[in-house]
C-alpha positions as CSV (number, residue, x, y, z in Angstrom):
1,M,16.4,31.4,2.3
2,S,13.7,29.3,3.4
3,P,10.3,29.6,1.7
4,I,8.9,28.7,4.9
5,E,8.5,31.6,7.7
6,L,8.0,30.0,10.7
7,N,6.3,30.7,13.6
8,K,7.4,31.6,17.5
9,R,6.1,28.3,18.3
10,Q,8.0,26.7,15.9
11,D,11.0,28.2,16.3
12,A,11.1,27.4,19.9
13,I,10.2,23.9,18.6
14,L,13.8,24.2,16.7
15,Q,15.1,24.7,19.1
16,I,14.7,22.2,21.7
17,V,15.7,19.2,18.9
18,K,18.5,20.4,18.4
19,E,19.7,21.4,21.8
20,N,18.4,18.0,23.1
21,G,17.5,15.7,20.2
22,P,16.5,12.6,20.6
23,I,13.6,14.1,21.8
24,T,9.7,12.7,22.0
25,G,6.9,14.7,21.1
26,E,5.6,14.4,24.5
27,Q,9.1,15.6,25.5
28,I,9.2,18.8,23.3
29,A,5.0,19.6,24.4
30,E,6.2,19.2,28.7
31,R,9.5,21.7,27.8
32,L,6.5,24.5,26.6
33,N,3.8,23.6,28.4
34,L,1.2,22.0,26.5
35,T,-0.4,19.2,25.1
36,R,0.6,16.9,22.9
37,A,-2.2,17.1,20.2
38,T,-1.9,21.1,20.4
39,L,2.6,20.5,18.9
40,R,1.1,18.1,16.1
41,P,0.3,20.4,13.3
42,D,3.6,22.4,14.2
43,L,5.9,18.8,14.1
44,A,4.0,17.9,11.4
45,I,5.0,20.9,9.2
46,L,8.7,21.5,10.2
47,T,9.3,17.4,9.1
48,M,7.5,17.6,5.8
49,A,9.8,20.4,5.3
50,G,12.6,19.0,6.3
51,F,13.6,21.0,9.6
52,L,13.3,17.3,11.6
53,D,13.8,13.9,10.9
54,A,11.7,11.6,13.0
55,R,12.2,8.2,14.1
56,P,9.3,5.6,15.7
57,R,9.8,4.9,19.0
58,V,13.3,7.1,19.3
59,G,11.6,11.0,18.7
60,Y,12.9,14.1,16.7
61,F,16.2,15.2,15.6
62,Y,17.0,18.2,14.0
63,A,17.9,18.3,10.5
64,G,17.9,21.7,8.9
65,K,15.9,22.6,5.6
66,K,16.7,19.9,3.2
67,S,16.4,20.4,-0.4
68,V,13.9,17.1,-0.8
69,V,11.4,16.8,1.7
70,S,11.8,13.8,3.7
71,L,9.0,12.4,3.2
72,T,9.0,12.9,-1.1
73,E,11.8,10.8,-0.8
74,S,10.1,8.1,1.6
75,M,6.7,7.6,-0.7
76,M,9.4,7.2,-3.4
77,N,11.0,4.7,-2.0
78,L,8.2,2.3,-0.8
79,K,8.2,-1.0,-2.9
80,V,5.6,-4.4,-3.4
81,K,7.7,-6.5,-1.1
82,D,6.8,-4.2,1.9
83,F,3.0,-4.4,1.6
84,Q,1.9,-7.6,-0.1
85,S,-0.6,-10.0,1.5
86,M,-1.0,-13.9,0.4
87,P,-2.9,-14.2,-2.6
88,V,-5.8,-16.3,-3.4
89,V,-5.4,-18.7,-5.8
90,V,-7.6,-21.1,-7.4
91,S,-7.4,-23.9,-10.4
92,E,-8.9,-23.1,-13.9
93,N,-10.6,-25.9,-13.7
94,M,-12.4,-24.8,-10.4
95,T,-16.6,-24.9,-11.2
96,V,-17.7,-21.1,-11.0
97,Y,-20.2,-22.3,-8.0
98,D,-17.3,-23.6,-6.0
99,A,-15.0,-20.6,-7.1
100,I,-18.2,-18.0,-5.2
101,C,-17.8,-19.9,-3.0
102,H,-14.7,-19.7,-2.5
103,M,-14.2,-15.9,-2.3
104,F,-17.1,-15.6,0.5
105,L,-14.9,-18.3,2.7
106,E,-11.9,-16.0,1.7
107,D,-13.7,-12.9,2.1
108,V,-11.8,-11.3,-1.0
109,G,-12.3,-9.2,-3.7
110,T,-10.5,-11.3,-6.7
111,L,-9.5,-14.6,-7.6
112,F,-5.8,-15.7,-9.4
113,V,-6.7,-18.9,-11.8
114,V,-3.1,-20.7,-12.5
115,D,-2.9,-24.1,-15.1
116,K,-1.6,-27.3,-13.6
117,D,2.1,-25.8,-13.2
118,S,0.6,-23.3,-11.2
119,F,1.5,-20.4,-14.0
120,L,-1.2,-17.7,-13.8
121,Q,-3.4,-17.4,-16.3
122,G,-6.2,-15.1,-15.5
123,V,-8.1,-13.4,-12.8
124,L,-12.2,-13.4,-11.6
125,S,-13.3,-10.6,-10.3
126,R,-17.1,-10.2,-8.2
127,K,-18.4,-9.0,-11.6
128,D,-16.8,-11.6,-12.8
129,L,-18.8,-14.4,-11.2
130,L,-22.5,-12.6,-10.3
131,R,-22.3,-11.3,-14.1
132,T,-22.5,-15.3,-15.3
133,S,-24.1,-16.7,-12.1
134,I,-27.0,-14.4,-13.5
135,G,-29.6,-15.9,-15.7
136,S,-30.1,-20.1,-15.7
137,Q,-27.0,-21.2,-16.1
138,D,-25.8,-24.0,-14.2
139,L,-22.8,-23.3,-12.3
140,N,-22.0,-26.6,-11.0
141,K,-21.0,-27.5,-14.8
142,I,-19.2,-24.0,-15.6
143,P,-15.2,-23.9,-15.4
144,V,-14.0,-20.4,-14.3
145,H,-11.4,-20.6,-17.8
146,I,-14.7,-20.0,-19.4
147,I,-15.6,-16.3,-18.0
148,M,-12.4,-15.0,-16.2
149,T,-10.1,-12.6,-17.1
150,R,-6.8,-13.5,-19.7
151,M,-3.6,-12.6,-20.8
152,P,-2.2,-11.0,-21.8
153,N,-5.2,-8.4,-20.3
154,I,-4.4,-8.8,-16.6
155,A,-2.7,-6.1,-15.2
156,Y,0.4,-7.4,-12.5
157,C,3.2,-6.5,-10.4
158,T,6.5,-7.7,-9.2
159,K,7.8,-7.2,-5.8
160,Y,10.6,-4.5,-6.1
161,E,8.2,-2.6,-7.9
162,S,7.5,0.9,-6.5
163,L,3.9,1.4,-4.7
164,I,3.7,4.2,-6.4
165,L,3.7,2.7,-10.1
166,A,1.5,-0.7,-9.0
167,A,-1.2,1.8,-7.4
168,N,-1.2,3.5,-10.4
169,K,-2.2,0.6,-12.2
170,L,-5.0,-0.1,-9.6
171,I,-6.4,3.5,-10.6
172,E,-5.9,3.3,-14.0
173,R,-7.2,-0.2,-14.9
174,E,-10.2,0.1,-12.1
175,I,-9.7,-2.5,-10.2
176,D,-9.2,-3.7,-6.6
177,S,-6.3,-6.4,-6.5
178,L,-3.3,-6.9,-8.1
179,P,-0.9,-10.2,-9.0
180,V,2.3,-9.7,-7.4
181,V,4.3,-11.9,-9.8
182,H,7.5,-13.4,-9.9
183,E,8.4,-13.5,-13.8
184,T,10.0,-17.4,-15.4
185,E,11.3,-18.7,-19.0
186,E,7.8,-21.0,-18.1
187,G,5.6,-18.4,-17.5
188,L,4.2,-16.2,-13.9
189,E,5.0,-17.4,-10.8
190,I,2.1,-16.0,-8.5
191,I,3.4,-14.8,-5.2
192,G,1.8,-12.2,-3.1
193,R,-1.4,-9.8,-3.9
194,L,-1.3,-5.6,-3.8
195,T,-4.8,-4.4,-3.1
196,K,-6.4,-1.2,-2.5
197,T,-6.3,-1.9,1.3
198,N,-2.2,-2.8,1.4
199,I,-1.9,0.4,-0.1
200,T,-4.1,2.5,2.0
201,K,-1.8,0.3,5.1
202,A,1.1,1.8,3.5
203,F,0.9,5.7,3.1
204,I,-0.2,5.5,6.9
205,S,2.6,3.8,7.7
206,L,4.6,6.7,6.2
207,A,2.5,8.9,8.6
208,E,3.8,7.6,11.7
209,T,7.4,6.9,10.2
210,H,7.0,11.0,9.9
211,D,4.5,11.7,13.3
212,L,2.0,13.6,10.6
């Protein structure tokens, strides 16, 4: 037996989907003479509980009660590669002044520093640049490799890594982004970046897929 006790409206929704699926939320609402907004909580409960499957731009299917909630399965299957964005990379010999300008022009919170072979050497955050800019130092004479966070103290991820695992790294390190790397014998090649914004977009996408 299901641990969830459905109300009469939820039972009616299940019967409609059983007989007419795939069917959209709007079509279900019309049959019940209700608005789509009124049905949204019921549809979310039925989908998260595994009674219904939802497909974007297609509608709802009857799935019966699943042993594992479909939302949880979808969350565990999210990968970094599906949500990563383009990295912003600078040379280890760039000056702090130029790095500050570059960060503002690119509108990012983190710069990834590479060597002459384009392999990851360090990370520059807003805090690193702000800390260095306070005082009487000539920022045009200080290369970023002097102030950057270096390997092996850099958290990173690969494109096939679980998005949840990568999100945990962001939380544990209290940082804004991770370099997405391709590991080679010569070094770490930067192929993307994963930010808190990317994580947010991923979970919004998940909610839309399950029509939450």
